[in-house]
NUDOTOR-964801 format. One record per residue (C-alpha): residue number from 1; residue in one letter; x, y, z. Coordinates in steps of 0.02 Angstrom, whole numbers, plus 50000, padded with zeros to 5 digits. Layout:
<rs>
   marlo   pake      xx      yy      zz
     NUM      A       X       Y       Z
...
</rs>
This chain:
<rs>
   marlo   pake      xx      yy      zz
       1      X   57690   54032   53471
       2      X   57811   53976   53335
       3      X   57674   54004   53206
       4      X   57645   54183   53266
       5      X   57832   54217   53264
       6      X   57843   54148   53087
       7      X   57699   54260   53027
       8      X   57775   54414   53109
       9      X   57944   54376   53032
      10      X   57865   54351   52861
      11      X   57769   54514   52877
      12      X   57926   54611   52926
      13      X   58021   54532   52781
      14      X   57881   54578   52660
      15      X   57877   54758   52721
      16      X   58067   54772   52713
      17      X   58074   54708   52534
      18      X   57938   54828   52478
      19      X   58025   54972   52565
      20      X   58194   54929   52487
      21      X   58266   55031   52347
      22      X   58241   54956   52175
      23      X   58355   55075   52082
      24      X   58451   55236   52106
      25      X   58494   55376   51986
      26      X   58632   55481   52060
      27      X   58584   55511   52241
      28      X   58397   55486   52206
      29      X   58313   55322   52252
      30      X   58155   55235   52191
      31      X   58075   55099   52296
      32      X   58000   54936   52239
      33      X   57831   54997   52303
      34      X   57836   55156   52197
      35      X   57886   55060   52041
      36      X   57749   54928   52060
      37      X   57618   55059   52096
      38      X   57663   55149   51935
      39      X   57668   54986   51837
      40      X   57499   54927   51901
      41      X   57415   55086   51840
      42      X   57449   55030   51663
      43      X   57346   54895   51575
      44      X   57398   54730   51654
      45      X   57481   54607   51537
      46      X   57439   54423   51539
      47      X   57530   54317   51668
      48      X   57637   54235   51533
      49      X   57726   54396   51484
      50      X   57713   54495   51647
      51      X   57898   54479   51688
      52      X   57946   54537   51514
      53      X   57826   54683   51530
      54      X   57901   54727   51700
      55      X   58076   54725   51625
      56      X   58022   54839   51483
      57      X   57931   54955   51602
      58      X   58083   54967   51716
      59      X   58182   55041   51573
      60      X   58042   55163   51532
      61      X   58021   55213   51714
      62      X   58207   55246   51736
      63      X   58203   55359   51582
      64      X   58047   55445   51649
      65      X   58130   55486   51816
      66      X   58286   55551   51729
      67      X   58184   55667   51617
      68      X   58084   55735   51763
      69      X   58245   55765   51858
      70      X   58310   55864   51709
      71      X   58156   55975   51725
      72      X   58193   56009   51907
      73      X   58374   56046   51862
      74      X   58313   56175   51736
      75      X   58189   56243   51867
      76      X   58042   56219   51749
      77      X   57936   56193   51906
      78      X   57967   56375   51954
      79      X   57892   56446   51795
      80      X   57728   56544   51823
      81      X   57634   56440   51694
      82      X   57682   56278   51782
      83      X   57633   56346   51954
      84      X   57467   56406   51886
      85      X   57423   56239   51806
      86      X   57477   56146   51963
      87      X   57372   56258   52074
      88      X   57218   56243   51962
      89      X   57231   56053   51958
      90      X   57244   56043   52146
      91      X   57094   56159   52164
      92      X   56995   56046   52048
      93      X   57040   55893   52151
      94      X   56990   55984   52310
      95      X   56825   56041   52233
      96      X   56782   55864   52180
      97      X   56819   55798   52355
      98      X   56718   55936   52438
      99      X   56573   55905   52318
     100      X   56577   55722   52369
     101      X   56581   55771   52553
     102      X   56431   55883   52522
     103      X   56351   55732   52439
     104      X   56319   55814   52271
     105      X   56250   55647   52207
     106      X   56117   55650   52343
     107      X   56072   55830   52299
     108      X   56057   55782   52116
     109      X   55947   55633   52158
     110      X   55839   55740   52271
     111      X   55816   55869   52133
     112      X   55776   55731   52007
     113      X   55641   55656   52119
     114      X   55564   55828   52148
     115      X   55567   55867   51962
     116      X   55447   55723   51931
     117      X   55299   55824   51998
     118      X   55235   56003   51996
     119      X   55158   56080   52152
     120      X   55031   56222   52150
     121      X   55084   56338   52290
     122      X   55003   56479   52388
     123      X   55076   56579   52531
     124      X   55038   56699   52671
     125      X   55180   56824   52666
     126      X   55227   56962   52788
     127      X   55371   57057   52713
     128      X   55500   57132   52831
     129      X   55502   57304   52753
     130      X   55600   57452   52820
     131      X   55511   57514   52975
     132      X   55413   57352   53001
     133      X   55418   57294   53182
     134      X   55495   57119   53180
     135      X   55405   57068   53339
     136      X   55238   57128   53269
     137      X   55271   57032   53107
     138      X   55313   56877   53208
     139      X   55151   56892   53307
     140      X   55050   56921   53148
     141      X   55115   56767   53058
     142      X   55076   56659   53210
     143      X   54900   56731   53220
     144      X   54879   56686   53037
     145      X   54944   56511   53074
     146      X   54821   56488   53217
     147      X   54677   56548   53106
     148      X   54725   56420   52974
     149      X   54733   56282   53105
     150      X   54557   56334   53158
     151      X   54499   56302   52980
     152      X   54491   56479   52911
     153      X   54499   56493   52721
     154      X   54678   56515   52659
     155      X   54635   56656   52539
     156      X   54547   56751   52678
     157      X   54698   56733   52791
     158      X   54809   56797   52649
     159      X   54703   56954   52631
     160      X   54694   56984   52818
     161      X   54877   56964   52863
     162      X   54990   56982   52709
     163      X   55068   57154   52687
     164      X   55135   57124   52511
     165      X   55022   57198   52377
     166      X   55055   57067   52242
     167      X   55025   56926   52367
     168      X   54857   56999   52417
     169      X   54803   57031   52236
     170      X   54842   56849   52187
     171      X   54761   56776   52344
     172      X   54935   56714   52388
     173      X   54951   56606   52231
     174      X   55127   56572   52168
     175      X   55063   56457   52031
     176      X   55145   56290   51998
     177      X   55326   56261   52045
     178      X   55447   56118   52023
     179      X   55629   56084   52068
     180      X   55740   56238   52046
     181      X   55592   56358   52024
     182      X   55609   56440   52195
     183      X   55757   56464   52312
     184      X   55813   56300   52388
     185      X   55758   56350   52564
     186      X   55579   56379   52502
     187      X   55581   56222   52396
     188      X   55630   56119   52549
     189      X   55482   56185   52649
     190      X   55358   56157   52507
     191      X   55411   55981   52459
     192      X   55388   55926   52640
     193      X   55202   55961   52626
     194      X   55068   55838   52578
     195      X   54937   55895   52453
     196      X   54811   56010   52537
     197      X   54918   56049   52691
     198      X   55010   56205   52745
     199      X   55176   56236   52833
     200      X   55218   56311   53001
     201      X   55279   56492   52994
     202      X   55449   56503   52909
     203      X   55566   56651   52917
     204      X   55676   56695   52769
     205      X   55784   56846   52731
     206      X   55629   56923   52650
     207      X   55505   56898   52790
     208      X   55384   56770   52863
     209      X   55297   56638   52756
     210      X   55164   56506   52773
     211      X   55164   56394   52619
     212      X   55020   56287   52559
     213      X   55027   56137   52442
     214      X   54864   56175   52349
     215      X   54875   56031   52225
     216      X   54998   55917   52136
     217      X   55014   55850   51961
     218      X   55137   55746   51861
     219      X   55275   55859   51794
     220      X   55230   55931   51625
     221      X   55406   55981   51574
     222      X   55450   56129   51465
     223      X   55383   56208   51306
     224      X   55467   56294   51161
     225      X   55355   56428   51087
     226      X   55358   56578   50972
     227      X   55251   56731   51003
     228      X   55178   56885   50921
     229      X   55164   57025   51049
     230      X   55060   57181   51021
     231      X   55114   57293   51164
     232      X   54982   57405   51242
     233      X   55051   57575   51298
     234      X   55016   57618   51479
     235      X   54931   57779   51425
     236      X   54826   57695   51288
     237      X   54648   57760   51270
     238      X   54499   57641   51268
     239      X   54487   57663   51080
     240      X   54671   57622   51057
     241      X   54655   57468   51166
     242      X   54504   57408   51065
     243      X   54597   57435   50901
     244      X   54746   57333   50963
     245      X   54628   57194   51019
     246      X   54546   57192   50846
     247      X   54716   57187   50761
     248      X   54767   57041   50872
     249      X   54610   56946   50820
     250      X   54644   56981   50635
     251      X   54822   56917   50651
     252      X   54758   56761   50739
     253      X   54638   56726   50595
     254      X   54782   56741   50472
     255      X   54890   56625   50578
     256      X   54760   56485   50590
     257      X   54726   56499   50404
     258      X   54903   56447   50356
     259      X   54988   56616   50349
     260      X   55173   56601   50393
     261      X   55189   56632   50580
     262      X   55368   56692   50556
     263      X   55309   56820   50427
     264      X   55172   56880   50544
     265      X   55304   56903   50680
     266      X   55407   57013   50562
     267      X   55254   57114   50511
     268      X   55167   57142   50677
     269      X   55262   57091   50833
     270      X   55342   57233   50932
     271      X   55432   57124   51058
     272      X   55611   57182   51034
     273      X   55681   57030   51123
     274      X   55608   56903   51002
     275      X   55562   56988   50838
     276      X   55737   56957   50769
     277      X   55724   56772   50813
     278      X   55561   56727   50725
     279      X   55468   56763   50887
     280      X   55551   56618   50979
     281      X   55569   56647   51166
     282      X   55677   56549   51290
     283      X   55607   56381   51344
     284      X   55458   56404   51457
     285      X   55480   56311   51621
     286      X   55362   56297   51769
     287      X   55364   56452   51878
     288      X   55481   56557   51770
     289      X   55349   56665   51683
     290      X   55195   56758   51742
     291      X   55057   56633   51788
     292      X   54934   56704   51659
     293      X   55061   56685   51519
     294      X   55119   56514   51580
     295      X   54940   56450   51588
     296      X   54912   56490   51403
     297      X   55077   56410   51352
     298      X   55043   56245   51440
     299      X   54864   56241   51375
     300      X   54932   56208   51200
     301      X   54942   56020   51171
     302      X   55003   55981   50995
     303      X   55154   56046   50903
     304      X   55094   56187   50788
     305      X   54946   56235   50898
     306      X   54914   56423   50903
     307      X   54830   56511   51049
     308      X   54690   56635   51035
     309      X   54747   56812   51076
     310      X   54761   56838   51264
     311      X   54799   56993   51366
     312      X   54933   57013   51500
     313      X   55005   57172   51574
     314      X   55131   57170   51429
     315      X   54996   57173   51294
     316      X   54909   57051   51177
     317      X   54999   56886   51144
     318      X   54975   56754   51010
     319      X   55086   56602   51039
     320      X   55129   56450   50935
     321      X   55188   56286   51011
     322      X   55351   56231   50928
     323      X   55405   56087   51039
     324      X   55351   55990   51194
     325      X   55502   55949   51303
     326      X   55456   55815   51430
     327      X   55541   55795   51598
     328      X   55676   55661   51596
     329      X   55624   55506   51692
     330      X   55795   55420   51678
     331      X   55914   55469   51816
     332      X   56055   55371   51733
     333      X   56047   55470   51570
     334      X   56214   55564   51550
     335      X   56130   55721   51484
     336      X   56007   55721   51630
     337      X   56149   55699   51755
     338      X   56250   55839   51675
     339      X   56102   55958   51680
     340      X   56061   55914   51860
     341      X   56241   55939   51915
     342      X   56248   56109   51830
     343      X   56083   56162   51910
     344      X   56132   56099   52083
     345      X   56293   56201   52074
     346      X   56214   56355   51994
     347      X   56065   56371   52111
     348      X   56169   56376   52270
     349      X   56105   56217   52351
     350      X   56279   56143   52340
     351      X   56347   56298   52428
     352      X   56221   56274   52567
     353      X   56275   56092   52586
     354      X   56458   56145   52590
     355      X   56426   56273   52728
     356      X   56357   56134   52837
     357      X   56529   56050   52826
     358      X   56625   56194   52904
     359      X   56597   56138   53085
     360      X   56677   55970   53043
     361      X   56820   56058   52953
     362      X   56851   56170   53104
     363      X   56894   56014   53204
     364      X   57004   55927   53075
     365      X   57095   56090   53035
     366      X   57131   56110   53222
     367      X   57048   56280   53238
     368      X   57097   56382   53391
     369      X   57019   56548   53439
     370      X   57119   56673   53541
     371      X   57048   56760   53694
     372      X   57012   56944   53655
     373      X   56944   57096   53745
     374      X   56774   57111   53660
     375      X   56753   57296   53697
     376      X   56923   57343   53626
     377      X   56897   57221   53481
     378      X   56738   57316   53433
     379      X   56830   57483   53441
     380      X   56975   57414   53339
     381      X   56857   57344   53209
     382      X   56757   57505   53193
     383      X   56918   57604   53173
     384      X   56983   57484   53040
     385      X   56820   57497   52944
     386      X   56808   57688   52950
     387      X   56984   57753   52922
     388      X   57099   57601   52928
     389      X   57185   57658   53088
     390      X   57255   57505   53180
     391      X   57361   57592   53313
     392      X   57332   57658   53488
     393      X   57249   57504   53561
     394      X   57309   57421   53721
     395      X   57278   57237   53692
     396      X   57260   57227   53503
     397      X   57396   57268   53377
     398      X   57404   57225   53191
     399      X   57507   57069   53233
     400      X   57387   57005   53367
     401      X   57332   56828   53325
     402      X   57142   56814   53324
     403      X   57130   56631   53274
     404      X   57232   56494   53194
     405      X   57230   56325   53108
     406      X   57364   56193   53118
     407      X   57480   56274   52991
     408      X   57415   56452   52976
     409      X   57376   56602   53086
     410      X   57262   56751   53055
     411      X   57303   56918   53132
     412      X   57209   57077   53174
     413      X   57289   57152   53017
     414      X   57210   57015   52909
     415      X   57044   57045   52995
     416      X   57054   57234   52968
     417      X   57078   57214   52780
     418      X   56928   57097   52772
     419      X   56816   57212   52875
     420      X   56859   57366   52774
     421      X   56826   57275   52610
     422      X   56659   57205   52672
     423      X   56597   57373   52738
     424      X   56646   57465   52579
     425      X   56571   57334   52463
     426      X   56396   57347   52536
     427      X   56391   57159   52565
     428      X   56247   57107   52679
     429      X   56374   57029   52798
     430      X   56430   57206   52838
     431      X   56268   57230   52935
     432      X   56314   57095   53061
     433      X   56385   57137   53231
     434      X   56574   57135   53240
     435      X   56579   56973   53338
     436      X   56453   56888   53221
     437      X   56554   56948   53072
     438      X   56712   56877   53150
     439      X   56626   56707   53162
     440      X   56582   56715   52977
     441      X   56761   56766   52936
     442      X   56826   56616   53033
     443      X   56712   56501   52931
     444      X   56769   56577   52766
     445      X   56952   56558   52812
     446      X   56921   56380   52872
     447      X   56847   56336   52701
     448      X   56998   56416   52615
     449      X   57121   56327   52729
     450      X   57036   56158   52705
     451      X   57043   56174   52516
     452      X   57223   56237   52513
     453      X   57282   56096   52629
     454      X   57170   55960   52559
     455      X   57318   55840   52539
     456      X   57338   55839   52729
     457      X   57167   55758   52743
     458      X   57169   55657   52582
     459      X   57343   55585   52547
     460      X   57289   55529   52373
     461      X   57277   55712   52323
     462      X   57463   55731   52355
     463      X   57498   55580   52246
     464      X   57383   55639   52106
     465      X   57457   55815   52112
     466      X   57632   55745   52103
     467      X   57587   55637   51952
     468      X   57507   55786   51866
     469      X   57655   55899   51903
     470      X   57782   55771   51843
     471      X   57683   55741   51684
     472      X   57691   55929   51649
     473      X   57876   55932   51690
     474      X   57906   55784   51575
     475      X   57814   55875   51435
     476      X   57917   56032   51465
     477      X   58081   55938   51462
     478      X   58036   55839   51306
     479      X   57984   55998   51219
     480      X   58147   56085   51264
     481      X   58269   55945   51226
     482      X   58180   55844   51091
     483      X   58025   55912   51003
     484      X   58065   56096   50987
     485      X   58250   56061   50958
     486      X   58211   55943   50815
     487      X   58103   56075   50730
     488      X   58225   56217   50758
     489      X   58386   56124   50714
     490      X   58361   56129   50526
     491      X   58545   56096   50490
     492      X   58549   55941   50600
     493      X   58385   55882   50525
     494      X   58448   55900   50347
     495      X   58612   55813   50389
     496      X   58514   55669   50464
     497      X   58405   55661   50306
     498      X   58555   55654   50190
     499      X   58636   55518   50295
     500      X   58478   55410   50291
     501      X   58381   55467   50137
     502      X   58379   55291   50065
     503      X   58251   55242   50198
     504      X   58129   55382   50148
     505      X   58058   55307   49988
     506      X   57902   55338   49890
     507      X   57826   55168   49851
     508      X   57737   55144   49683
     509      X   57582   55252   49667
     510      X   57503   55400   49580
     511      X   57490   55589   49582
     512      X   57312   55650   49580
     513      X   57193   55795   49604
     514      X   57078   55752   49749
     515      X   56910   55843   49757
     516      X   56796   55835   49910
     517      X   56627   55920   49931
     518      X   56476   55907   50045
     519      X   56359   55891   49895
     520      X   56347   55742   49777
     521      X   56268   55858   49648
     522      X   56418   55976   49654
     523      X   56539   55828   49639
     524      X   56450   55767   49482
     525      X   56451   55943   49408
     526      X   56639   55955   49438
     527      X   56667   55787   49353
     528      X   56577   55854   49200
     529      X   56690   56008   49204
     530      X   56848   55901   49220
     531      X   56795   55798   49069
     532      X   56806   55956   48965
     533      X   56988   55980   49018
     534      X   57088   56014   49175
     535      X   57198   56160   49119
     536      X   57093   56282   49220
     537      X   57037   56163   49357
     538      X   57089   56281   49496
     539      X   56974   56422   49437
     540      X   56832   56298   49409
     541      X   56847   56231   49586
     542      X   56868   56405   49664
     543      X   56702   56460   49591
     544      X   56616   56347   49718
     545      X   56700   56435   49864
     546      X   56716   56349   50032
     547      X   56594   56211   49979
     548      X   56735   56119   49890
     549      X   56905   56063   49957
     550      X   57040   56015   49832
     551      X   57215   55943   49850
     552      X   57348   55896   49723
     553      X   57461   55764   49799
     554      X   57560   55605   49774
     555      X   57493   55444   49849
     556      X   57564   55270   49869
     557      X   57451   55132   49805
     558      X   57415   55074   49984
     559      X   57365   55250   50040
     560      X   57240   55310   49912
     561      X   57107   55433   49974
     562      X   56967   55323   49903
     563      X   56923   55140   49925
     564      X   56861   55094   49750
     565      X   56969   55002   49624
     566      X   57050   55122   49501
     567      X   57137   55113   49333
     568      X   57319   55165   49338
     569      X   57306   55279   49188
     570      X   57345   55464   49171
     571      X   57181   55556   49145
     572      X   57080   55424   49236
     573      X   56938   55497   49341
     574      X   56858   55394   49479
     575      X   56675   55384   49522
     576      X   56605   55496   49660
     577      X   56626   55406   49827
     578      X   56532   55447   49988
     579      X   56651   55453   50135
     580      X   56611   55337   50278
     581      X   56664   55455   50417
     582      X   56553   55602   50366
     583      X   56428   55657   50233
     584      X   56556   55720   50108
     585      X   56591   55655   49932
     586      X   56760   55629   49847
     587      X   56830   55589   49675
     588      X   57008   55590   49604
     589      X   57088   55634   49438
     590      X   57255   55548   49401
     591      X   57389   55667   49336
     592      X   57545   55553   49342
     593      X   57600   55374   49375
     594      X   57746   55318   49483
     595      X   57785   55137   49449
     596      X   57951   55119   49540
     597      X   58011   55169   49714
     598      X   58091   55342   49723
     599      X   58183   55436   49860
     600      X   58076   55572   49938
     601      X   58143   55749   49935
     602      X   58188   55828   50102
     603      X   58024   55924   50110
     604      X   57924   55769   50064
     605      X   58014   55668   50197
     606      X   58020   55807   50328
     607      X   57886   55734   50442
     608      X   57962   55560   50440
     609      X   58138   55629   50460
     610      X   58085   55738   50607
     611      X   58011   55588   50699
     612      X   58172   55489   50676
     613      X   58282   55637   50722
     614      X   58183   55662   50882
     615      X   58223   55483   50931
     616      X   58409   55518   50904
     617      X   58401   55677   51009
     618      X   58307   55588   51147
     619      X   58432   55445   51152
     620      X   58580   55565   51159
     621      X   58494   55667   51294
     622      X   58461   55511   51400
     623      X   58642   55456   51382
     624      X   58697   55627   51448
     625      X   58576   55613   51594
     626      X   58638   55438   51637
     627      X   58816   55505   51647
     628      X   58756   55644   51761
     629      X   58646   55528   51864
     630      X   58720   55351   51853
     631      X   58583   55219   51862
     632      X   58604   55065   51973
     633      X   58471   54928   51985
     634      X   58467   54826   52146
     635      X   58461   54651   52071
     636      X   58416   54571   52238
     637      X   58258   54676   52252
     638      X   58223   54657   52066
     639      X   58224   54468   52085
     640      X   58080   54480   52210
     641      X   57967   54568   52084
     642      X   57852   54450   51995
</rs>
């Protein structure tokens, strides 16, 4: 019992110490816990100098809090630019959290695994066209399904039941697909299937489908190709078609006998989209082009291979393989992960995953739905959609609450604006019944509410937002009282220079012309020109245009722009030196020697003077703030920090 009492007492003492105020500035207080949390976010010092580091950080943190307070005093947090940046940062945090809730990593991994193989797909498709009886379509797709289960040939079933012309003409073939080729809902159905099997009837927004996994192969990636296209007019006569075919064959013979493919593109191709780009078309991926074109592209094996002329409904094509782009097999590769993340977000599968979270959000956001008269609600909604009239109803007025979350209510007026906008926009949601549309509206508002109040569900967001906001406020205050002031106060800056100019010295060194170019050949040519005399060096250098950069400056001996050993002689010209940080070349020509230290002029010392003057301004500013907000450190609490 004594032991338990001792532990409880120790725990209470520990909590009390951590909750105690470490220092105050004016009427503001900072706890030990806050200070240590901020300190521990910085690189940890070794144990031997931790206390010294804590002492140094205490001074910095006090100054930080004073500067942020100055920003609040100046109401910098009320500026539109600050509010916009703060809002965008919070939205980004919320988006990252929601992506994690939707398990974006799992979606990326799923897409990666699927991308490792291509599936040849066929389908029975009954399109829900205008005037098509939905019940009849439902019965037809199930008859087709039963026929397939009885062993009837898939192509025969396609012809018997499909009502889509292109599906019938292709025997239902969709060609090969891979991850991201088709809408996510279709992809999910197809990748469930084993090779040679077919799915149960599936209803989409387009109609009814039965998918078949015809065959599988290892993913063959993408291809980069260039093409020559000889378009065949739709009204072309047989003779014209034959002439175009003969021309295509002649061009092919030229291409395989080393004629420039790019030149042939310029001379013969009439594909407006590619003729200005040497015939290069966007990367060819599985399922993105017509099957007949795609088949020819992926039949090419070696870089430089050229296809025989082939005919599609566009005309005669001759294609050249420029690059084989294999599918990435390394899920940890940063470029692969970046591409997958972009595709997952772009193709809508992340949105689908997010929608599945709304039911959970409804609970945590404390959603409450009001009781309404459905008949009058329908009349109110129809009136709002047609002419915007919201009056004359018994139980519903513009201020009537339809539903609410913990901290926000939505009224009939809010609903009316939404309905009117949806109906006028032609959005497909506008075709829903009023009650069904209300349910969708509730989900949309729940998602908005959850994102806007994300800090209520993730306290760390509040902390991160506060840190971001205070960093922006600190920047704003420093800019106002230190950086901008130092640049604008020319008189004060000059006075400071004249009072301390002895510290702004040029150490011994040289003045030199420094020439840099991307070409070693050009550098050597310029050296030859300089050897003839430097009186007109500016015009000589300018003749090379932007290919040459030149600077005439003074350098201290420890800050020369080249690394080689030089002779300290006027007229000395160094060797050409390749720069280590890029592929440029540099040489110098010495125009003057400076053998003794000299005081820099104000302009020469301006950068150094500005830095020092900023320190003076900052110190004076902090002294003013400390008078306005006296700082007191609680030494008792400070002594407990180790």
